[in-house]
C-alpha positions as CSV (number, residue, x, y, z in Angstrom):
1,M,-43.9,50.6,23.0
2,P,-40.5,49.5,21.2
3,E,-39.9,49.7,17.2
4,R,-40.8,46.6,15.7
5,R,-38.1,44.5,13.4
6,P,-38.0,43.3,10.5
7,R,-38.9,39.6,10.1
8,A,-35.6,39.1,8.5
9,D,-33.9,40.5,12.0
10,R,-35.9,38.9,14.1
11,A,-34.8,35.8,12.3
12,Q,-31.4,36.0,12.9
13,Q,-31.1,36.1,16.8
14,F,-31.5,32.4,16.2
15,M,-29.2,31.6,13.6
16,P,-26.6,29.1,15.6
17,F,-23.2,30.6,16.8
18,A,-20.1,28.1,16.1
19,A,-17.7,30.1,18.8
20,L,-14.7,28.2,18.1
21,K,-15.2,28.5,13.7
22,G,-12.8,25.2,12.7
23,Y,-12.0,23.5,15.8
24,Y,-14.5,20.6,14.8
25,D,-12.2,20.5,11.5
26,L,-9.2,21.0,13.4
27,I,-10.4,17.7,16.1
28,R,-11.5,15.4,12.6
29,E,-8.3,16.3,11.0
30,R,-6.3,15.3,14.4
31,E,-7.7,11.7,15.1
32,R,-6.7,10.6,11.4
33,V,-4.2,8.4,12.2
34,A,-1.0,8.4,10.0
35,E,-0.5,5.2,8.2
36,P,3.3,4.1,6.2
37,K,3.2,3.8,2.4
38,R,2.2,0.2,1.2
39,E,4.0,-0.6,-1.9
40,L,3.0,-2.3,-4.5
41,T,4.1,-6.0,-5.8
42,D,4.6,-6.7,-9.6
43,E,1.5,-8.2,-9.8
44,Q,-0.4,-5.8,-8.2
45,A,1.2,-2.9,-10.6
46,L,0.7,-4.4,-13.8
47,E,-3.6,-4.6,-12.7
48,L,-3.0,-1.0,-11.6
49,S,-1.3,-0.4,-14.8
50,Q,-4.1,-2.4,-16.8
51,R,-7.3,-0.5,-15.3
52,L,-5.7,2.9,-15.8
53,A,-5.3,2.2,-19.4
54,R,-8.9,1.5,-19.2
55,M,-10.0,4.0,-17.2
56,E,-11.6,7.2,-19.4
57,R,-12.6,10.8,-18.7
58,R,-16.0,11.0,-17.5
59,T,-17.0,8.4,-15.8
60,M,-17.5,7.2,-11.9
61,A,-14.6,5.8,-10.3
62,T,-13.3,5.2,-6.6
63,V,-9.8,5.7,-6.4
64,I,-8.1,4.4,-2.8
65,H,-4.6,6.6,-2.5
66,Y,-2.3,8.5,0.0
67,D,-2.5,11.6,0.4
68,G,1.0,11.4,2.4
69,E,-0.6,10.8,5.8
70,A,-3.1,8.1,5.2
71,Y,-4.9,6.1,2.7
72,V,-8.5,7.9,1.3
73,V,-11.0,6.8,-1.1
74,D,-12.3,9.7,-3.3
75,R,-15.2,8.8,-5.9
76,G,-16.4,10.8,-8.3
77,L,-16.1,12.0,-12.2
78,V,-13.0,11.1,-13.0
79,S,-11.9,15.0,-14.6
80,D,-9.0,14.5,-15.9
81,I,-6.0,11.5,-17.0
82,D,-2.6,12.9,-17.5
83,E,-0.6,10.5,-19.3
84,A,3.0,13.0,-19.3
85,R,2.0,14.2,-15.5
86,R,1.0,10.9,-14.7
87,T,-1.7,12.1,-12.9
88,I,-5.9,11.8,-12.7
89,T,-8.2,14.3,-11.3
90,V,-11.0,13.2,-9.8
91,V,-14.0,15.3,-9.4
92,R,-11.0,18.6,-8.4
93,T,-8.3,16.1,-6.6
94,R,-6.1,15.6,-8.4
95,I,-3.6,12.4,-7.5
96,D,-0.1,11.0,-8.9
97,F,-0.5,7.7,-10.1
98,E,2.4,7.1,-7.8
99,D,0.1,7.0,-5.1
100,I,-2.6,4.8,-6.4
101,W,-3.4,1.7,-4.5
102,D,-6.3,0.4,-5.8
103,I,-8.9,1.8,-8.7
104,E,-11.8,1.1,-10.2
105,R,-15.1,2.5,-12.2
106,D,-18.5,2.0,-11.4
107,G,-19.6,-1.3,-12.2
108,D,-17.0,-3.3,-12.3
109,D,-16.4,-5.9,-9.7
110,T,-12.3,-6.1,-10.0
111,A,-11.2,-3.8,-7.1
112,D,-9.2,-5.0,-4.4
113,A,-9.8,-4.8,-1.3
114,L,-7.6,-2.2,1.5
């Protein structure tokens, strides 16, 4: 009679197996379409500067910014605003002021569309 396996060992044989670990992350990254960085008009830059001045730590915000290849949307808690380095940190993503296309505090209806 074969030796019985402990229950935890039996469950391991049914765990999913990823033969191509990281493959799907690579495919998702390759699907991104690179786009050039857009320049803000003087009016847009002034409005964005005013919004950044009103932004406070520990508030929920949505930031549309350029990450070097494309525009991405980060939504989360503003954990830091560093005016000396000209960066804002949303959760753990540090974003340069120059890369921000749009920013809004959650609950505000003043954001522009992409």
